[in-house]
N, C-alpha and C positions, 0 to 999 in steps of 0.2 A: 691415399698410397695403398694399394693391395699387398696382401700379406703373401709372404712364399708359402709355396704349396708344393710338397714334396709328393711324386707319383712314380707307381712301379710301372715301367715301359718297357717296349722293346726296342732294344737298342738300333735295329734296322730301320726305324723311321726315318725320315728327311731330318727331324732334329737330332735323334740319336745319331746320325751319320756327321751332322754339322759338328755336334760337340766333341767327338772322338777324331774328326780330322783336325778340330783345333787344338785339341790335346797333343796329338801325334805332331803338328806343325810345331806348337810350343816345345815339346821335349826334343825334336829334330834342329831347335835352333839352338839347344846346348850339348847334344849328344849324338853321336854317330848311331846309325842303324843297328850294328852290332852291339850297341853300348844301352838298346831301349829293350825292356822285357813287356811290351805292352800286348794287349789283346786288340784284334780288329772287331767293327759291331758284329761281323759273321761269327765270331768265335764267342762273342759275348751272348750271342743268340743260344744258350745252352741252359739245360733243366737246371744245372746247378747254379746257375747266376741269376742274380736281382740287379737289374739295371735301373737305377733311381733317377729322375730328373727334376730337378727344381726348375719350379715356375713362378713367375710373377705376371698377373695379368694375361695369363695365358702364353706369355714370351719363355721359352725356354733360357735357363740363366744359369745351368750346370750341372753335372751328373758325376755320379759315381756308381760302382760296381761292387757287389759282395759274392763272393764267389764260396761254395760250399766244398770245403779240402776236406771233409770229414771229421777230423778231430779240431779243426780249428776254421775262422771265416778268413779270407783273405780280401782286402782293399784293393781294387784297380779302378784305374781312370778316374780319380778324382779331379776334376777339371772344372774351372770357372772363367769363361770368357772376360777377357780384358773389360770390356762393357759392363761388367755386372761385378767387378771385384771392387770390395770395401764394403759392402753390404751386409758381410757375415755369412753369407751362401754356404762356403766350403765347411763353416762350423754346424750350419744346419743341416748341410747334407751328412756330414761325418755322424752329429747326434743322433740322426734318423738311422743311418748306416749301424750305428752299434744299439739302438734299439731292436732293428728287426735281426741284427746277429745274436742278443741277447734270446728273443721271443723262437730263434731257430735251435735254440739250446748250447750254443758255443758259448764256451768259459772264457773264450780271448780272440782278440782278430790281429792279423799279423799284416805286413805291408812290405814291399820294397819299393823306395824311392832313390832317387840320384841327391851324392852328395852336392852336387851344384844348386840344388833346387833350396835355396834358403830359407825362401817362405814357405815352403813346404815343409821342410824339416820342424820350423818354428811352429809353424801351426800343429803338427803331430805332437812335438813334445808340449805345448801348450793344453793339449787334450790328453795329457797323461800318456802318452807313447813312450817306451823305452828302447833303446839300441838293444837288438838280440843277435844271434848267430842266424847265419843263413838257414832256409827253411825251404821244403818242398823241392822242385826240379832246378831251384837257382844254385848257379855255380859262385865260388867267391869270385869278385869281379871288385876292381880297386874304384870304381864309380859308384858301385851300389851301396846303400845303406840299409840293413835291415831293423824292422821295429816291429815292436808288438804291446798290447794291451790287455792286461786282464779285465773283464766287464764285470 
């Protein structure tokens, strides 16, 4: 069995597009377009964004982005496709993101997730994330859940 490797990649590769599109499809199955605060692949292609891909045997198994928001890092686009779930890839991606956030000098990371994404919320809580108030450009929204973790 090959190990999971996390690599810094461009979000506009074929694999990047597939992962981001898969994430969007999964979110749109639960939320309307107005309830989704996502970044497109092109929006993730920015100097302040690090886009990480988990690979096993060369195959893309998930992704996450770390956005430099100056005073903190923001988690965006954590996604693992159905075929790769249950292997701990989301935890591996988040551990990598947190290590990179520390290396970039962030004392904490924040994220916005959806109240209906029970598995994601449970994952974040298990990793030490706590509910916090809204941040950055976000508005209060009944479907949004804001979380942060001190690193």
